[in-house]
Residue, then its C-alpha position, 0 to 999 in steps of 0.5 A: m500500500v505504501a509503494a502504491a501511494f508513492i507511485a500514485l503521488d509521484p509528481f514526475h509520473i503525474a506530469l508525464s501522464r498529462v502530456i502526449h508522450h508514451d513514457a507514462l503508458s510504457a512505464t505503467f504497462m512494463t511495471l504491471a507486466v513484471l508484477t504479474a510475471f512475479v505473481y505467476w512464477g514466484q507464487n506458482t499461481g494459475k495461467k491467468w497471471l501468465v496471460a495477463s503478463g503477456v497482454l500487458t507486455g503487448f501494450a508496453f510494446l505498443s507504447k514504446s520500443p524500449a519495452l522490448y527490454l521485457m523480453p530478456f528480463v521476463a525470460l530471466v524471471g522464469l529461469w530464476f524461479m525455475v532454478k529455485g524451484v528445482r533446487s527446493r526439490e533436489y532432495e527428492a532426487g537421489s541420483t544425478g540423472e534424476k536431478s538432470a531430469l528435474y531440471l529438464a522437465a522444469l526447463k520445458r515447462t518454463i519454455l512453454d510458459g515463455l512461448i505462451w507469454f510471448a504469443c499473448a504479447v504478439v497477439v495484442f501487438f498485432i490486434f491493436w496496431p492496424a499498421m500490422w494488418v497491412a504492412p507488418m514488415e514496414a511497420l517493424e522496420t520503421v520502429f527499429f530504424i527510428g529507435s536506433k536512430y534516436a538512440t545513437g544520434g544524440h539530442a538534436k538541440g543538445n543536453f544541458f547537464w551540470g553546466e555543460i551542453s553536449k549530445d550525450p550527458g554521460p552515465f551519471f545523467y539518469p541517477v542525478s535526474w532521478l534524485f531531482r525528480t523523486s519525492p523526499l520520502v522515497l529518497v529517505g526510504l531508500i537511504t533507510l533501507p540498507i540501514v534497517w537491513l543492517l540493524e535487522r542482521t545485527t539484532n538477530k545475531s546478537k539476541p537469541t530467540q526464546s520460544t515456546g513450542d513454535q511461537q517466537l517470544n523475542p520481538n527483536h527477532s521479528s523481521l524488520i523489512t523482510h517479514h513478508s517473504s515475497f520481498t526477499k524473494y523478489l528483491p534480487l530481480i528488482l535490483l537486476y531490473i533497475l540495473g539492466y534498464y539503466l544500462l540499456m538507457t545509458v548505452g544510447e547517446k540520446k538521454q532524457e529524464r523521461y526515458f528512465l520513468p519505467v524504473y521509478p515505480w521500482l525505486n518507489l517500491l524500495g523506498a516504501a520498503g525502507l520506510v516500512g522497515l523503519a516504522n517496523y523497527l521503531w514499533l518493535l523497539i517500543k514493544s521491547r521496552r514494555p513489561a514482559q507479557p505472558p506467552s500467547n498463541r497469537p502471532i506477533t505483528p511486526y507493526p499494527l495496522p494504524l501504523t500503516g495508516l499513519l505512513l499513508a497519511i504522511i505520504l498523502l500530506i507531504n506528496g500532496y503538498l508538493l503536488a499542490q505547490n506545483f499545480p497545474y504544471y507538475f513538471t516544475y517539481y524538483n526534490p527539495l532535499v537536493g536543492g529544488p528548482a534552483a539547483a535543478a536549473n543549474i544542473l538539468t535541462i528544465g522546462w516542458g512548456e509550462g508558463l507559456d500559457l501565462a505568456a499567451n495570456y499576457l499578450n492577449n491582454q496587452v496587444n491586439p492578438s488578431q494583428t500581432r504575430v508571435s514567434s514561440w519556442y514550443q509553439s504547439t504549447f503556446a498557440p492554444f492559449y494565444k488568440g492570434p497567429a503564432i509561428s513555431y521556431s527552433k533553430e530557424k532564426g528567420k522565424a524568430l525575426a518574423g514575429d512581432y514578439v518572440i518568446f524565449y524559453v528556459n531550456q532554450t537559453q540553457r542550451q543556447f539554442p540555436d546559438e548565443i548570437m541570436f540571444d545577443y541580437f535581441t538582448r542588445r536591441f530590446n528589453p523583455q516586456q514580460v518575464i514568466s517565473l515559476q517556483g522562483i525560476d524564470y521560465a519564459w521571456v517575452y521580447p519585442s521582435l522585428g515583425i519581418d513579413h516573410y521568412v524561410e526555414d532550412q535555406t542554408y549553403t553550408g559554410i557560406a550563408s543562410l537566408l533568414a527573412w525579407q520584406w518589402l518596405d511598402g508591404d506586399a502591395p502590387l509592384r508597378p511597371g516603371d516604378s521601384a520597390e524597396f526591400e530588406l534582406y536578413w541573412e546569417y553569416l556562415g563564411k560568405e565573402v563580402d564581394e558576393p552580393f545578394f540579388f532580388r529578381l522577378v521571373d516568369t514561368q519560363g524563368r526569364v528575368w524581368a527585374e533584378n537588383q542587388s542589395q547592400l549591407d546596412g552599415d548602421r544596423n550591422p556590426p563591423r566586418e571584423n566583428w562578424r561571428e559565424g551565425e551573425i544576423l545581418v541586414e541588407t537593403g535594396r531597391l527592385d526596379v520594375p521596367a516599364g512594359t512588364p506585363p501585369g500579372l503574377y511573378q515569382l521572386q528569386i533570392g540568391f547571391y553571386t559567387k566566385a566559388p569554382a564549384v558553382t559553374e552558374g556563378e550564382l546560388l539560389f535559395q528555395i522559397p515557397p511559391d506562396e511566399a515568393s509570389r509577387i503581383v505586377a499591377s495593371v497600370p496605364q502608362p500614357d507617357f511610355s516611350l520605346p527604348a532605344g534601338t526599338t523600331r516604331v510600328d504603331q499598328p493595330l492587331g484587331d480591336s484589343l492590341t496595338l503593336l507600338g514597336a519591335t526590337l529585332p536583331q540587326k545581324g543575319f542568322p543562320p538556319g537552325s539558330t535562335v532569333p530573339i525579338d521583343l514586341y511592345w504592345q498597348v492594350e486597347s480593351l480588356l484582354p485575357a493575359d493568356s492570349e496567344l498569337h500565330l507568327g509567320l516568317m514570310t517571303e517578299t512575295g507573301e509566302a510562308r517559309q516557317a510558322w510559330f503557333n500559339l505564342s503567348l504574349a506573356e508567361t506570367f503565373n496563373a495567366a488564365d486568372t489575369g486580365w489586362q486593362a486598356g492602357d496597359i503596356i505589354l512587353t512580349r519576349w520570344q525566342l524563335e528557333l529557325l528551321p535547319d533547312i530554311s533557305p537563306g534570304q530576306y524575310h519579314f514577320e507577320l502576326v496572325l490572330p488565332d481567332n480570325i486568321e484574316i487579321t494580320l500585321p506584317f512587321g520587321i525584317l529578318t535576314v537568314v545567312e549561309 
């Protein structure tokens, strides 16, 4: 009962039981599976206990893969009691052969029991995991692959332990974390357990037993911690379970305190045994000082039932107080006997998201949440309480810059993740607007941030630079042909040369560049070049000039930088931007003052009712057969025209004969052209790359435009010379 009270009121077990993690379920099923195995093999009970152990093991397997530890351990339990059982009957066997037969028969029974146990576990595992119904091998491979990956890879964000940040905190991590997570009474019980055991051994050796018949009269001979034979029967196995699981968890590089939870119930049990033994010792000590009583046939009670009730009351009082003190989070509990939260914050990685609800509540009351974007560590914990948009960030500095506010969390600052430079960036510029403290420890800090409109994640060229975020200074208003738009670019320095400039450009569906400009470092907002550290957050500014004649419609933004690296044959590196973030609209704007660029031949001829060809830019040189001819056409829209309009083009002789034709040429290659309409007054620049037939005859030709809907409407223009 005392052990059950410890388990039921264990703060760490309660905390893990309230979150969507598998550890509490795994620990519960593993403990029950071992207990029922103890009952079956240790008490020689019916098969129902064996089946129950197998069923519980199946659920433990489903909960978490480390539960596979039960397979060798339960096998050990069966063999342990098999050997003990045979040894207790060896006196019945006279010869060595008969002893061997006893062992062989017992081994067969144990193997059969083990197969029944394993079969029950497999049946449960199969029935309650639908993936096993359709793809069993793939499901098992995934479990083992991911499990081994997590075990050998270390914690991605590092582990803060005893003032150091590392992937593997070492063999002392689990014992130390348990000391901080267990309750004071359990720790006292564990310390008391060997002391009481030594007292019992000393007392029983020094004071002989007086007896009348079969009744012991010397109370000092009564067992202190082993008055129930079951405890001594199972104690070696309990210790082996704890040691074995500790070694299993310690071998893996990745360590978290919750991984050790399956051991907690057994340590609680040992702690309970220590407290019961202490209470028993004190009770017997009191009884031994009473006047001698006449012999009685009643069995000597090691301690009375009211003493058990007193122990339970003490546990309920102390553990209940500790739970109430840490309500509603419970993860904030740390053992006061080893320094409590203040000591834990200097030794262990702390914080499971507790306090983020308070940060959300603060912002809900201080700002207009619907118009305020917040970047939060543990965003999945913060977002349900915040009434506005929330951004989840981890190592992505651009996401932290994108919020109007950013929240730093205690285990993030402990591990300086992603690096100290990001914290320096904010602490140099801002003061925290709110600090959330729990149990005397600062858990969360609410800082103002930059509110950058656009961000990306994992856009890094290792050893060179990472793209973090960008924004247009006038917001995401449509761009205007013939106008400029200023922008800011935030990037992370990883070794990029200063003379490798960033660029912004607009491209169409064919990847053709319609506008491009480079950015420059903002000297007032960046540290001096000699002070740059790897990971430095830098800002650049620039202006994108949109040429007159750029067809209205949807374009994609490209961000990259030019590089002299020999391995980059293209001379530039592009960052991958999500299409919805990269989309930019060029507005439909009449341009009454538009002038044809130099080198363009004026045409000023209508083509149907919707278009007027203002001019054409044609190459002056001759082109051989099979080559590509670039031409640019400037149009003025006279009436509403779909942006996906097409034309035919013919290459005509002087006598009007067609020598080559290009069909369904788009006037522009904007994105989502079918959903775009050009307005009267728009100036449209059409760019075509025309491939000549390899067998076209040399000579002088002219072009002729044709409306696909009415081939009678044509417009001749320009001259093209085909040479040998």
